[in-house]
N, C-alpha and C positions, 0 to 999 in steps of 0.2 A: 739355138743357143744365143739368141739375141733378145733384146727387149722388144716388145710388140711395136712400139712407136719409133724405134730407131734400129733399122737394119744395119748390118755390116756394110762397109763400102763395097761397091759392085766388084772391085778387083780382088776381094778377099778370097783366099783358097777355101775349098770345101771343109778342110780340117785345118783351121788356122793355128799358127804357132802361139806359144804362150805369150810372147811379147806383143803379138798382134791383138790378142784378147785383152791384155793389160792396157794397151793404148785405147782400145774400144771402150773399156769400162771407165777409164779416166776421162775420156772425152764425154761419155754419157753423164758422169758425175758433174763435170763442169757445166754441161748444157742444161742440166736440171737442178742446179743449185745445191747439190749435196756434197760437192768436192771439199768444202770447208769442214765437213763433218766426217770425212773419210781419210784414213791414213794408209798410204801405200808404202811398200818397201820396208815394213817393220816385221819383227819376229815377236809373236805373242809368247811370253815366257810362262805366264800363269794367269788363270782366271779363277776368282773366288767370290763367293757371296758373303757380304758382311752380315754379322748377326744383329748389329744395331739397327741399320736402316733397311736391310734386305736388298740393297743395291749391289751391283756387280763391280768388283775392282779388277781391272785388267792391267797386268804388268807387261810392258813391252820394251823392246830395244830397237832403235832405228839403225838400220844397217848392221854390219857384223860387229863393229867396235863401239857402237853407241851406248851411252849410259842407260841403265834401266830406269823407266819411269812408270808411275801408276796413275791411272785415270779411273774415275768412278762413273758408272752408267746405270740408267734405269733398266735397260735391256741389253742383251748381248746376242748376236747372231754369228755363228761360225760357218763360213762358207769356204771350204778348202778344196773344191774341185768337183766336177761332175763325174769323174771316173773313180772317185773314192767310194768305198763301201759306207753306206749310211750308218752312223752310230749315234743314237740318241741316249744320253745318260739318264739314269733314273734319278729324278729330282722331285722331291715332294711338291705337289701342286702343279707339276708340268703335265699337260695332257698330250 
């Protein structure tokens, strides 16, 4: 459950807690220069594809009481946990 080039710290439990995994992912993002393109601690409210440009509009809320904001992206990946049942939506053009 680690990235090939970055193992968990040696003292990490065999089945790490969620907060340990979150710290690991955040440290990895910082070390590899993607932290500025990653948002942690937010709730995704809605994801939709625009009809004009074909881009993805993601509505999210930071924390529990944060204001909803929208961002536009070329691509969206949803990674909600390795114990979840895989669900790939039917989207025209998606293979």
